[in-house]
MARTORVEX-859996 format. One record per residue (C-alpha): x, y, z; residue number from 1. Coordinates in nm, 3 decimals, m for minus. Layout:
! residues N
<r><c1>X</c1><c2>Y</c2><c3>Z</c3><n>NUM</n></r>
...
! end
This chain:
! residues 254
<r><c1>11.091</c1><c2>24.430</c2><c3>7.571</c3><n>1</n></r>
<r><c1>11.209</c1><c2>24.289</c2><c3>7.239</c3><n>2</n></r>
<r><c1>11.084</c1><c2>23.939</c2><c3>7.315</c3><n>3</n></r>
<r><c1>10.735</c1><c2>23.842</c2><c3>7.201</c3><n>4</n></r>
<r><c1>10.745</c1><c2>23.482</c2><c3>7.332</c3><n>5</n></r>
<r><c1>10.933</c1><c2>23.291</c2><c3>7.602</c3><n>6</n></r>
<r><c1>11.296</c1><c2>23.216</c2><c3>7.512</c3><n>7</n></r>
<r><c1>11.547</c1><c2>23.013</c2><c3>7.710</c3><n>8</n></r>
<r><c1>11.709</c1><c2>23.239</c2><c3>7.968</c3><n>9</n></r>
<r><c1>11.443</c1><c2>23.509</c2><c3>7.948</c3><n>10</n></r>
<r><c1>11.138</c1><c2>23.580</c2><c3>8.162</c3><n>11</n></r>
<r><c1>10.852</c1><c2>23.347</c2><c3>8.078</c3><n>12</n></r>
<r><c1>10.592</c1><c2>23.394</c2><c3>8.352</c3><n>13</n></r>
<r><c1>10.478</c1><c2>23.608</c2><c3>8.644</c3><n>14</n></r>
<r><c1>10.269</c1><c2>23.480</c2><c3>8.932</c3><n>15</n></r>
<r><c1>10.114</c1><c2>23.656</c2><c3>9.226</c3><n>16</n></r>
<r><c1>10.118</c1><c2>23.511</c2><c3>9.577</c3><n>17</n></r>
<r><c1>9.828</c1><c2>23.682</c2><c3>9.751</c3><n>18</n></r>
<r><c1>9.645</c1><c2>23.684</c2><c3>10.083</c3><n>19</n></r>
<r><c1>9.303</c1><c2>23.726</c2><c3>9.915</c3><n>20</n></r>
<r><c1>9.270</c1><c2>23.536</c2><c3>9.590</c3><n>21</n></r>
<r><c1>8.913</c1><c2>23.647</c2><c3>9.510</c3><n>22</n></r>
<r><c1>8.987</c1><c2>24.017</c2><c3>9.572</c3><n>23</n></r>
<r><c1>9.303</c1><c2>23.996</c2><c3>9.362</c3><n>24</n></r>
<r><c1>9.111</c1><c2>23.840</c2><c3>9.074</c3><n>25</n></r>
<r><c1>8.860</c1><c2>24.127</c2><c3>9.083</c3><n>26</n></r>
<r><c1>9.134</c1><c2>24.392</c2><c3>9.098</c3><n>27</n></r>
<r><c1>9.339</c1><c2>24.260</c2><c3>8.805</c3><n>28</n></r>
<r><c1>9.032</c1><c2>24.184</c2><c3>8.596</c3><n>29</n></r>
<r><c1>8.936</c1><c2>24.548</c2><c3>8.631</c3><n>30</n></r>
<r><c1>9.291</c1><c2>24.670</c2><c3>8.568</c3><n>31</n></r>
<r><c1>9.403</c1><c2>24.448</c2><c3>8.281</c3><n>32</n></r>
<r><c1>9.086</c1><c2>24.277</c2><c3>8.160</c3><n>33</n></r>
<r><c1>9.208</c1><c2>23.938</c2><c3>8.277</c3><n>34</n></r>
<r><c1>8.972</c1><c2>23.641</c2><c3>8.280</c3><n>35</n></r>
<r><c1>9.071</c1><c2>23.418</c2><c3>8.571</c3><n>36</n></r>
<r><c1>9.014</c1><c2>23.043</c2><c3>8.605</c3><n>37</n></r>
<r><c1>9.114</c1><c2>22.844</c2><c3>8.913</c3><n>38</n></r>
<r><c1>9.254</c1><c2>22.493</c2><c3>8.863</c3><n>39</n></r>
<r><c1>8.988</c1><c2>22.265</c2><c3>9.020</c3><n>40</n></r>
<r><c1>9.236</c1><c2>21.993</c2><c3>9.120</c3><n>41</n></r>
<r><c1>9.284</c1><c2>21.985</c2><c3>9.497</c3><n>42</n></r>
<r><c1>9.658</c1><c2>21.931</c2><c3>9.460</c3><n>43</n></r>
<r><c1>9.679</c1><c2>22.254</c2><c3>9.256</c3><n>44</n></r>
<r><c1>9.613</c1><c2>22.446</c2><c3>9.577</c3><n>45</n></r>
<r><c1>9.393</c1><c2>22.717</c2><c3>9.425</c3><n>46</n></r>
<r><c1>9.640</c1><c2>22.805</c2><c3>9.146</c3><n>47</n></r>
<r><c1>9.455</c1><c2>23.043</c2><c3>8.914</c3><n>48</n></r>
<r><c1>9.543</c1><c2>23.123</c2><c3>8.554</c3><n>49</n></r>
<r><c1>9.475</c1><c2>23.470</c2><c3>8.414</c3><n>50</n></r>
<r><c1>9.390</c1><c2>23.486</c2><c3>8.044</c3><n>51</n></r>
<r><c1>9.367</c1><c2>23.747</c2><c3>7.774</c3><n>52</n></r>
<r><c1>9.148</c1><c2>23.589</c2><c3>7.510</c3><n>53</n></r>
<r><c1>9.265</c1><c2>23.227</c2><c3>7.493</c3><n>54</n></r>
<r><c1>9.621</c1><c2>23.304</c2><c3>7.602</c3><n>55</n></r>
<r><c1>9.744</c1><c2>23.249</c2><c3>7.957</c3><n>56</n></r>
<r><c1>9.935</c1><c2>23.560</c2><c3>8.066</c3><n>57</n></r>
<r><c1>9.996</c1><c2>23.527</c2><c3>8.442</c3><n>58</n></r>
<r><c1>9.888</c1><c2>23.339</c2><c3>8.753</c3><n>59</n></r>
<r><c1>9.744</c1><c2>23.420</c2><c3>9.093</c3><n>60</n></r>
<r><c1>9.771</c1><c2>23.186</c2><c3>9.389</c3><n>61</n></r>
<r><c1>9.704</c1><c2>23.184</c2><c3>9.762</c3><n>62</n></r>
<r><c1>9.995</c1><c2>23.202</c2><c3>10.006</c3><n>63</n></r>
<r><c1>10.119</c1><c2>22.846</c2><c3>10.050</c3><n>64</n></r>
<r><c1>10.334</c1><c2>22.881</c2><c3>10.359</c3><n>65</n></r>
<r><c1>10.448</c1><c2>23.121</c2><c3>10.628</c3><n>66</n></r>
<r><c1>10.626</c1><c2>23.359</c2><c3>10.606</c3><n>67</n></r>
<r><c1>10.572</c1><c2>23.381</c2><c3>10.230</c3><n>68</n></r>
<r><c1>10.524</c1><c2>23.747</c2><c3>10.137</c3><n>69</n></r>
<r><c1>10.241</c1><c2>23.887</c2><c3>9.929</c3><n>70</n></r>
<r><c1>10.433</c1><c2>23.960</c2><c3>9.610</c3><n>71</n></r>
<r><c1>10.465</c1><c2>23.915</c2><c3>9.237</c3><n>72</n></r>
<r><c1>10.722</c1><c2>23.653</c2><c3>9.139</c3><n>73</n></r>
<r><c1>10.907</c1><c2>23.625</c2><c3>8.807</c3><n>74</n></r>
<r><c1>11.000</c1><c2>23.296</c2><c3>8.638</c3><n>75</n></r>
<r><c1>11.285</c1><c2>23.253</c2><c3>8.388</c3><n>76</n></r>
<r><c1>11.280</c1><c2>22.981</c2><c3>8.123</c3><n>77</n></r>
<r><c1>11.560</c1><c2>22.723</c2><c3>8.141</c3><n>78</n></r>
<r><c1>11.640</c1><c2>22.413</c2><c3>7.939</c3><n>79</n></r>
<r><c1>11.737</c1><c2>22.209</c2><c3>8.247</c3><n>80</n></r>
<r><c1>11.602</c1><c2>22.312</c2><c3>8.588</c3><n>81</n></r>
<r><c1>11.827</c1><c2>22.073</c2><c3>8.778</c3><n>82</n></r>
<r><c1>12.146</c1><c2>22.190</c2><c3>8.609</c3><n>83</n></r>
<r><c1>12.050</c1><c2>22.555</c2><c3>8.650</c3><n>84</n></r>
<r><c1>11.966</c1><c2>22.501</c2><c3>9.019</c3><n>85</n></r>
<r><c1>12.318</c1><c2>22.364</c2><c3>9.068</c3><n>86</n></r>
<r><c1>12.459</c1><c2>22.669</c2><c3>8.889</c3><n>87</n></r>
<r><c1>12.256</c1><c2>22.897</c2><c3>9.118</c3><n>88</n></r>
<r><c1>12.421</c1><c2>22.745</c2><c3>9.426</c3><n>89</n></r>
<r><c1>12.769</c1><c2>22.737</c2><c3>9.273</c3><n>90</n></r>
<r><c1>12.734</c1><c2>23.108</c2><c3>9.187</c3><n>91</n></r>
<r><c1>12.643</c1><c2>23.204</c2><c3>9.545</c3><n>92</n></r>
<r><c1>12.263</c1><c2>23.183</c2><c3>9.534</c3><n>93</n></r>
<r><c1>12.033</c1><c2>22.953</c2><c3>9.729</c3><n>94</n></r>
<r><c1>11.764</c1><c2>22.708</c2><c3>9.618</c3><n>95</n></r>
<r><c1>11.454</c1><c2>22.734</c2><c3>9.839</c3><n>96</n></r>
<r><c1>11.222</c1><c2>22.487</c2><c3>9.666</c3><n>97</n></r>
<r><c1>11.269</c1><c2>22.213</c2><c3>9.408</c3><n>98</n></r>
<r><c1>11.359</c1><c2>22.117</c2><c3>9.149</c3><n>99</n></r>
<r><c1>11.010</c1><c2>21.967</c2><c3>9.139</c3><n>100</n></r>
<r><c1>10.766</c1><c2>21.852</c2><c3>8.872</c3><n>101</n></r>
<r><c1>10.437</c1><c2>22.041</c2><c3>8.836</c3><n>102</n></r>
<r><c1>10.203</c1><c2>21.779</c2><c3>8.694</c3><n>103</n></r>
<r><c1>10.309</c1><c2>21.732</c2><c3>8.330</c3><n>104</n></r>
<r><c1>10.343</c1><c2>22.107</c2><c3>8.280</c3><n>105</n></r>
<r><c1>10.710</c1><c2>22.155</c2><c3>8.362</c3><n>106</n></r>
<r><c1>10.981</c1><c2>22.151</c2><c3>8.626</c3><n>107</n></r>
<r><c1>11.005</c1><c2>22.430</c2><c3>8.881</c3><n>108</n></r>
<r><c1>11.258</c1><c2>22.589</c2><c3>9.118</c3><n>109</n></r>
<r><c1>11.237</c1><c2>22.881</c2><c3>9.361</c3><n>110</n></r>
<r><c1>11.572</c1><c2>23.045</c2><c3>9.438</c3><n>111</n></r>
<r><c1>11.737</c1><c2>23.347</c2><c3>9.595</c3><n>112</n></r>
<r><c1>12.021</c1><c2>23.541</c2><c3>9.437</c3><n>113</n></r>
<r><c1>12.322</c1><c2>23.634</c2><c3>9.657</c3><n>114</n></r>
<r><c1>12.153</c1><c2>23.963</c2><c3>9.754</c3><n>115</n></r>
<r><c1>11.833</c1><c2>23.790</c2><c3>9.865</c3><n>116</n></r>
<r><c1>11.606</c1><c2>23.860</c2><c3>9.565</c3><n>117</n></r>
<r><c1>11.371</c1><c2>23.569</c2><c3>9.493</c3><n>118</n></r>
<r><c1>11.320</c1><c2>23.436</c2><c3>9.143</c3><n>119</n></r>
<r><c1>11.193</c1><c2>23.118</c2><c3>8.979</c3><n>120</n></r>
<r><c1>11.316</c1><c2>22.875</c2><c3>8.716</c3><n>121</n></r>
<r><c1>11.079</c1><c2>22.704</c2><c3>8.474</c3><n>122</n></r>
<r><c1>11.172</c1><c2>22.409</c2><c3>8.254</c3><n>123</n></r>
<r><c1>10.876</c1><c2>22.385</c2><c3>8.018</c3><n>124</n></r>
<r><c1>10.709</c1><c2>22.060</c2><c3>7.920</c3><n>125</n></r>
<r><c1>10.339</c1><c2>22.098</c2><c3>7.835</c3><n>126</n></r>
<r><c1>10.328</c1><c2>22.463</c2><c3>7.948</c3><n>127</n></r>
<r><c1>10.577</c1><c2>22.705</c2><c3>7.788</c3><n>128</n></r>
<r><c1>10.479</c1><c2>23.014</c2><c3>7.985</c3><n>129</n></r>
<r><c1>10.295</c1><c2>23.330</c2><c3>7.892</c3><n>130</n></r>
<r><c1>10.114</c1><c2>23.309</c2><c3>7.560</c3><n>131</n></r>
<r><c1>10.130</c1><c2>23.685</c2><c3>7.502</c3><n>132</n></r>
<r><c1>10.421</c1><c2>23.919</c2><c3>7.571</c3><n>133</n></r>
<r><c1>10.465</c1><c2>24.292</c2><c3>7.550</c3><n>134</n></r>
<r><c1>10.102</c1><c2>24.362</c2><c3>7.458</c3><n>135</n></r>
<r><c1>9.841</c1><c2>24.540</c2><c3>7.673</c3><n>136</n></r>
<r><c1>9.762</c1><c2>24.332</c2><c3>7.981</c3><n>137</n></r>
<r><c1>10.066</c1><c2>24.106</c2><c3>7.955</c3><n>138</n></r>
<r><c1>10.415</c1><c2>24.085</c2><c3>8.101</c3><n>139</n></r>
<r><c1>10.653</c1><c2>24.317</c2><c3>7.924</c3><n>140</n></r>
<r><c1>10.962</c1><c2>24.396</c2><c3>8.132</c3><n>141</n></r>
<r><c1>11.129</c1><c2>24.280</c2><c3>8.455</c3><n>142</n></r>
<r><c1>11.345</c1><c2>24.483</c2><c3>8.689</c3><n>143</n></r>
<r><c1>11.589</c1><c2>24.373</c2><c3>8.958</c3><n>144</n></r>
<r><c1>11.617</c1><c2>24.602</c2><c3>9.260</c3><n>145</n></r>
<r><c1>11.938</c1><c2>24.516</c2><c3>9.445</c3><n>146</n></r>
<r><c1>12.183</c1><c2>24.665</c2><c3>9.695</c3><n>147</n></r>
<r><c1>12.485</c1><c2>24.500</c2><c3>9.530</c3><n>148</n></r>
<r><c1>12.464</c1><c2>24.548</c2><c3>9.152</c3><n>149</n></r>
<r><c1>12.816</c1><c2>24.424</c2><c3>9.078</c3><n>150</n></r>
<r><c1>12.754</c1><c2>24.094</c2><c3>9.255</c3><n>151</n></r>
<r><c1>12.411</c1><c2>24.063</c2><c3>9.093</c3><n>152</n></r>
<r><c1>12.562</c1><c2>24.113</c2><c3>8.748</c3><n>153</n></r>
<r><c1>12.823</c1><c2>23.842</c2><c3>8.811</c3><n>154</n></r>
<r><c1>12.557</c1><c2>23.603</c2><c3>8.941</c3><n>155</n></r>
<r><c1>12.298</c1><c2>23.639</c2><c3>8.665</c3><n>156</n></r>
<r><c1>12.545</c1><c2>23.643</c2><c3>8.376</c3><n>157</n></r>
<r><c1>12.699</c1><c2>23.324</c2><c3>8.520</c3><n>158</n></r>
<r><c1>12.366</c1><c2>23.146</c2><c3>8.574</c3><n>159</n></r>
<r><c1>12.179</c1><c2>23.255</c2><c3>8.261</c3><n>160</n></r>
<r><c1>12.444</c1><c2>23.391</c2><c3>8.025</c3><n>161</n></r>
<r><c1>12.260</c1><c2>23.721</c2><c3>7.999</c3><n>162</n></r>
<r><c1>12.398</c1><c2>24.014</c2><c3>7.806</c3><n>163</n></r>
<r><c1>12.427</c1><c2>24.343</c2><c3>7.995</c3><n>164</n></r>
<r><c1>12.383</c1><c2>24.681</c2><c3>7.832</c3><n>165</n></r>
<r><c1>12.600</c1><c2>24.896</c2><c3>8.060</c3><n>166</n></r>
<r><c1>12.467</c1><c2>25.219</c2><c3>8.210</c3><n>167</n></r>
<r><c1>12.561</c1><c2>25.419</c2><c3>8.515</c3><n>168</n></r>
<r><c1>12.197</c1><c2>25.448</c2><c3>8.621</c3><n>169</n></r>
<r><c1>12.008</c1><c2>25.160</c2><c3>8.459</c3><n>170</n></r>
<r><c1>12.197</c1><c2>24.861</c2><c3>8.316</c3><n>171</n></r>
<r><c1>11.974</c1><c2>24.641</c2><c3>8.103</c3><n>172</n></r>
<r><c1>11.955</c1><c2>24.262</c2><c3>8.089</c3><n>173</n></r>
<r><c1>11.920</c1><c2>24.077</c2><c3>7.761</c3><n>174</n></r>
<r><c1>11.923</c1><c2>23.738</c2><c3>7.593</c3><n>175</n></r>
<r><c1>12.148</c1><c2>23.750</c2><c3>7.291</c3><n>176</n></r>
<r><c1>12.121</c1><c2>24.129</c2><c3>7.297</c3><n>177</n></r>
<r><c1>11.737</c1><c2>24.137</c2><c3>7.309</c3><n>178</n></r>
<r><c1>11.678</c1><c2>24.338</c2><c3>7.626</c3><n>179</n></r>
<r><c1>11.401</c1><c2>24.224</c2><c3>7.858</c3><n>180</n></r>
<r><c1>11.477</c1><c2>24.402</c2><c3>8.185</c3><n>181</n></r>
<r><c1>11.691</c1><c2>24.634</c2><c3>8.390</c3><n>182</n></r>
<r><c1>11.859</c1><c2>24.679</c2><c3>8.725</c3><n>183</n></r>
<r><c1>11.815</c1><c2>24.950</c2><c3>8.987</c3><n>184</n></r>
<r><c1>12.057</c1><c2>25.000</c2><c3>9.276</c3><n>185</n></r>
<r><c1>11.868</c1><c2>25.032</c2><c3>9.603</c3><n>186</n></r>
<r><c1>12.017</c1><c2>25.336</c2><c3>9.775</c3><n>187</n></r>
<r><c1>11.925</c1><c2>25.519</c2><c3>10.097</c3><n>188</n></r>
<r><c1>11.587</c1><c2>25.619</c2><c3>9.949</c3><n>189</n></r>
<r><c1>11.474</c1><c2>25.257</c2><c3>9.990</c3><n>190</n></r>
<r><c1>11.369</c1><c2>25.166</c2><c3>10.345</c3><n>191</n></r>
<r><c1>11.599</c1><c2>24.907</c2><c3>10.499</c3><n>192</n></r>
<r><c1>11.308</c1><c2>24.666</c2><c3>10.548</c3><n>193</n></r>
<r><c1>11.239</c1><c2>24.651</c2><c3>10.172</c3><n>194</n></r>
<r><c1>11.430</c1><c2>24.344</c2><c3>10.050</c3><n>195</n></r>
<r><c1>11.596</c1><c2>24.315</c2><c3>9.710</c3><n>196</n></r>
<r><c1>11.338</c1><c2>24.186</c2><c3>9.463</c3><n>197</n></r>
<r><c1>11.233</c1><c2>24.135</c2><c3>9.104</c3><n>198</n></r>
<r><c1>10.956</c1><c2>24.367</c2><c3>8.987</c3><n>199</n></r>
<r><c1>10.742</c1><c2>24.270</c2><c3>8.686</c3><n>200</n></r>
<r><c1>10.609</c1><c2>24.538</c2><c3>8.453</c3><n>201</n></r>
<r><c1>10.291</c1><c2>24.482</c2><c3>8.255</c3><n>202</n></r>
<r><c1>10.219</c1><c2>24.658</c2><c3>7.927</c3><n>203</n></r>
<r><c1>9.910</c1><c2>24.881</c2><c3>7.915</c3><n>204</n></r>
<r><c1>9.758</c1><c2>25.105</c2><c3>7.650</c3><n>205</n></r>
<r><c1>9.742</c1><c2>25.410</c2><c3>7.880</c3><n>206</n></r>
<r><c1>9.962</c1><c2>25.435</c2><c3>8.192</c3><n>207</n></r>
<r><c1>9.777</c1><c2>25.734</c2><c3>8.337</c3><n>208</n></r>
<r><c1>9.435</c1><c2>25.572</c2><c3>8.301</c3><n>209</n></r>
<r><c1>9.567</c1><c2>25.246</c2><c3>8.447</c3><n>210</n></r>
<r><c1>9.709</c1><c2>25.423</c2><c3>8.752</c3><n>211</n></r>
<r><c1>9.378</c1><c2>25.602</c2><c3>8.806</c3><n>212</n></r>
<r><c1>9.187</c1><c2>25.274</c2><c3>8.775</c3><n>213</n></r>
<r><c1>9.421</c1><c2>25.106</c2><c3>9.026</c3><n>214</n></r>
<r><c1>9.369</c1><c2>25.386</c2><c3>9.278</c3><n>215</n></r>
<r><c1>8.993</c1><c2>25.369</c2><c3>9.227</c3><n>216</n></r>
<r><c1>8.994</c1><c2>24.993</c2><c3>9.284</c3><n>217</n></r>
<r><c1>9.168</c1><c2>25.013</c2><c3>9.621</c3><n>218</n></r>
<r><c1>9.527</c1><c2>25.005</c2><c3>9.500</c3><n>219</n></r>
<r><c1>9.802</c1><c2>25.259</c2><c3>9.561</c3><n>220</n></r>
<r><c1>10.009</c1><c2>25.460</c2><c3>9.314</c3><n>221</n></r>
<r><c1>10.365</c1><c2>25.433</c2><c3>9.451</c3><n>222</n></r>
<r><c1>10.527</c1><c2>25.614</c2><c3>9.158</c3><n>223</n></r>
<r><c1>10.302</c1><c2>25.844</c2><c3>8.960</c3><n>224</n></r>
<r><c1>10.301</c1><c2>25.809</c2><c3>8.581</c3><n>225</n></r>
<r><c1>10.638</c1><c2>25.933</c2><c3>8.457</c3><n>226</n></r>
<r><c1>10.800</c1><c2>25.955</c2><c3>8.116</c3><n>227</n></r>
<r><c1>11.156</c1><c2>25.823</c2><c3>8.138</c3><n>228</n></r>
<r><c1>11.399</c1><c2>26.031</c2><c3>7.926</c3><n>229</n></r>
<r><c1>11.447</c1><c2>25.842</c2><c3>7.599</c3><n>230</n></r>
<r><c1>11.244</c1><c2>25.562</c2><c3>7.753</c3><n>231</n></r>
<r><c1>10.890</c1><c2>25.448</c2><c3>7.827</c3><n>232</n></r>
<r><c1>10.608</c1><c2>25.605</c2><c3>8.023</c3><n>233</n></r>
<r><c1>10.581</c1><c2>25.405</c2><c3>8.345</c3><n>234</n></r>
<r><c1>10.415</c1><c2>25.389</c2><c3>8.686</c3><n>235</n></r>
<r><c1>10.464</c1><c2>25.165</c2><c3>8.989</c3><n>236</n></r>
<r><c1>10.149</c1><c2>25.043</c2><c3>9.164</c3><n>237</n></r>
<r><c1>10.054</c1><c2>24.838</c2><c3>9.469</c3><n>238</n></r>
<r><c1>9.747</c1><c2>24.619</c2><c3>9.474</c3><n>239</n></r>
<r><c1>9.503</c1><c2>24.616</c2><c3>9.771</c3><n>240</n></r>
<r><c1>9.684</c1><c2>24.318</c2><c3>9.927</c3><n>241</n></r>
<r><c1>10.021</c1><c2>24.503</c2><c3>9.901</c3><n>242</n></r>
<r><c1>10.184</c1><c2>24.332</c2><c3>9.600</c3><n>243</n></r>
<r><c1>10.392</c1><c2>24.581</c2><c3>9.398</c3><n>244</n></r>
<r><c1>10.418</c1><c2>24.583</c2><c3>9.018</c3><n>245</n></r>
<r><c1>10.492</c1><c2>24.824</c2><c3>8.737</c3><n>246</n></r>
<r><c1>10.310</c1><c2>24.922</c2><c3>8.420</c3><n>247</n></r>
<r><c1>10.444</c1><c2>25.080</c2><c3>8.103</c3><n>248</n></r>
<r><c1>10.293</c1><c2>25.202</c2><c3>7.780</c3><n>249</n></r>
<r><c1>10.275</c1><c2>24.920</c2><c3>7.526</c3><n>250</n></r>
<r><c1>10.521</c1><c2>24.971</c2><c3>7.244</c3><n>251</n></r>
<r><c1>10.756</c1><c2>25.188</c2><c3>7.447</c3><n>252</n></r>
<r><c1>11.006</c1><c2>24.904</c2><c3>7.504</c3><n>253</n></r>
<r><c1>11.011</c1><c2>24.785</c2><c3>7.143</c3><n>254</n></r>
! end
C-alpha cells in the first residue's frame, strides 16, 4: 500500500463486528499487540478502539443487529457522505444504513455494491481514521472478492473515481495511481454460500510467525503463508469467532 495516511477515496478504517468482544480483544492483542479501550458512553454500544502506541488503528464492536455477520468491515474516506451515498444508489448499489452522524467524529454510511459486498463510507470530522497505515499491526491493503469483476470495476470507479491497474488475475485499485487494494474473481473454488466481500489485510513483521500465533490462539489458517510472485508474502486467517482477514509482510506493498 503506497498510502501512509487516510486520503479521500481510499480506505481509512477497518472495524470488526464480533460475537464475543472480550475474546476478540484478547486474540488481536496477542496477534498485533493492540491495546483496546471501550468507549464508556452507553450510546456508543460497546464500540472499542484498538491502538498501537497512541494511534488508533482499528475498531472492534459487538453485533448490533440480526442477521449481521461476524466480519471485518472496511471504510473508505469521502468528502461528502450524503453525495456519495446518492452516487452508490445511482451506480446500482444499495445504502443499508445512514447517512448518519457519529457524535462529532464524522458521518457514516453502510452500503452494498451491486454484487452484494458490504463497505462503509466515512466523512471525517473530529476523527480522520486510522492513525497508522502500512506498518506492523495496522491496516495495509484491502481486497474485493466478487463474482462480477466487470460490474464491480464500473461501480467503484464511478463512485470513488479509483484508478485500476489492469491484470488478468489481480487488478489493483488506486487513488491517483497510488494502489491500496486489489480484486479477486470468486470462481467455483469459492463455496456458493460465501458472499462477495471486502477483506482487510494487516501489515505484520513476520507472516509465518503471525499465522502460527493465530493458530495457537484459537484462530484458523485458511491460506498458509505464501510468497506471491513479484508480490508480498501473505496469509489469510480466521479469528476464533469466524471473522476472516489477511496479513502481509510490512514493506512488501511499498
